[in-house]
C-alpha positions as CSV (number, residue, x, y, z in Angstrom):
1,M,53.0,117.9,136.7
2,L,56.1,115.7,137.3
3,D,55.7,112.8,139.7
4,K,58.8,113.4,141.8
5,K,58.4,110.2,143.7
6,K,58.4,108.1,140.6
7,I,61.3,110.0,139.1
8,K,63.3,109.6,142.4
9,E,62.7,105.8,142.3
10,K,63.9,105.6,138.7
11,L,67.0,107.7,139.4
12,E,67.9,105.7,142.5
13,I,67.6,102.4,140.5
14,E,69.8,103.9,137.7
15,R,72.3,105.2,140.3
16,D,72.6,101.7,141.9
17,I,73.1,100.0,138.5
18,L,75.8,102.6,137.7
19,F,77.6,102.1,141.0
20,E,77.6,98.3,140.4
21,E,78.9,98.7,136.9
22,L,81.6,101.1,138.0
23,R,82.7,98.7,140.8
24,D,83.0,95.9,138.3
25,M,85.4,97.8,136.1
26,G,87.3,100.0,138.6
27,K,87.7,101.6,141.9
28,F,86.9,104.9,143.4
29,N,89.9,107.1,144.2
30,S,88.9,109.2,147.2
31,E,91.9,111.6,146.7
32,T,90.7,112.7,143.3
33,S,87.0,111.8,143.7
34,E,87.1,110.0,140.4
35,W,86.7,106.4,139.3
36,E,89.7,104.7,137.9
37,A,89.8,101.6,135.7
38,T,91.5,98.5,137.0
39,P,93.0,95.8,134.8
40,E,91.1,92.5,134.5
41,E,92.5,89.7,136.6
42,I,94.5,87.0,134.6
43,D,94.7,83.4,135.5
44,A,97.8,82.5,133.5
45,P,101.2,82.8,135.3
46,Q,102.9,84.4,132.3
47,S,101.5,86.3,129.3
48,D,102.9,86.7,125.8
49,Q,102.8,89.9,123.9
50,N,99.4,89.2,122.4
51,D,97.9,88.6,125.8
52,M,99.4,91.8,127.1
53,A,98.2,93.8,124.1
54,D,94.7,92.4,124.7
55,R,94.8,93.3,128.3
56,F,96.0,96.9,127.4
57,E,93.1,97.2,124.9
58,D,90.6,96.0,127.5
59,F,92.0,98.4,130.0
60,E,91.6,101.3,127.6
61,A,88.0,100.2,126.8
62,R,87.3,100.1,130.6
63,S,88.8,103.5,131.1
64,S,86.6,105.0,128.3
65,K,83.5,103.3,129.6
66,I,84.2,104.4,133.2
67,K,84.4,108.1,132.0
68,T,81.0,107.7,130.4
69,L,79.4,106.0,133.4
70,E,80.9,108.4,135.8
71,S,79.5,111.4,133.9
72,R,76.1,109.8,133.9
73,L,76.3,108.9,137.6
74,N,77.3,112.5,138.4
75,N,74.3,113.8,136.5
76,I,72.0,111.4,138.4
77,L,73.4,112.4,141.8
78,K,73.0,116.0,140.9
79,A,69.4,115.4,139.8
80,L,68.7,113.5,143.1
81,K,70.2,116.4,145.1
82,G,68.1,118.9,143.3
83,L,64.9,116.9,143.2
84,N,63.3,119.0,145.9
85,R,64.1,122.4,144.4
86,E,61.2,124.4,142.9
87,S,63.1,124.6,139.6
88,F,63.3,120.8,139.2
89,G,61.6,119.7,136.0
90,K,62.0,123.1,134.3
91,C,64.3,123.8,131.4
92,E,67.1,126.1,132.5
93,V,67.1,127.8,129.1
94,C,63.5,128.7,128.5
95,K,62.1,128.0,132.1
96,K,59.2,126.0,130.8
97,D,58.0,122.8,132.4
98,I,59.5,119.6,130.9
99,E,56.7,117.4,129.5
100,T,55.7,114.6,131.8
101,K,56.0,112.0,129.1
102,R,59.8,112.8,129.0
103,S,62.0,110.3,130.8
104,P,64.2,111.2,133.8
105,E,67.2,110.9,131.4
106,Y,65.8,113.8,129.4
107,I,65.3,115.8,132.6
108,L,69.0,115.3,133.3
109,R,69.9,117.2,130.2
110,K,68.7,120.3,132.0
111,R,70.4,123.0,129.9
112,I,68.7,122.0,126.7
113,S,65.6,124.0,125.7
114,L,62.5,122.2,124.7
115,K,62.7,124.0,121.3
116,V,65.9,122.1,120.5
117,K,65.5,118.7,118.9
118,L,67.5,116.0,120.6
């Protein structure tokens, strides 16, 4: 049997870490309900082309990482919302209980059958 209290604690910790990481790299756009990367602050008054290229690469990397973190955060928020459902902890494909030794991260991959190797 799954210990929902323990899972909830782990998910909340992960959620808080993800929020912090997202805030460090971007801002939340309430109009689109998505996180957007923000460029890193620069100390120099003027930048040459190399500095600008580096900033652009950094911005692209931030954008990519934000997409990954946002997807993970949405999965965690969805899991927290569904924690009290009777079907929580069951595979949506085969309807079997997910093994208790599996991590909450595995549980978030809810559409994968236990028969499928990850």
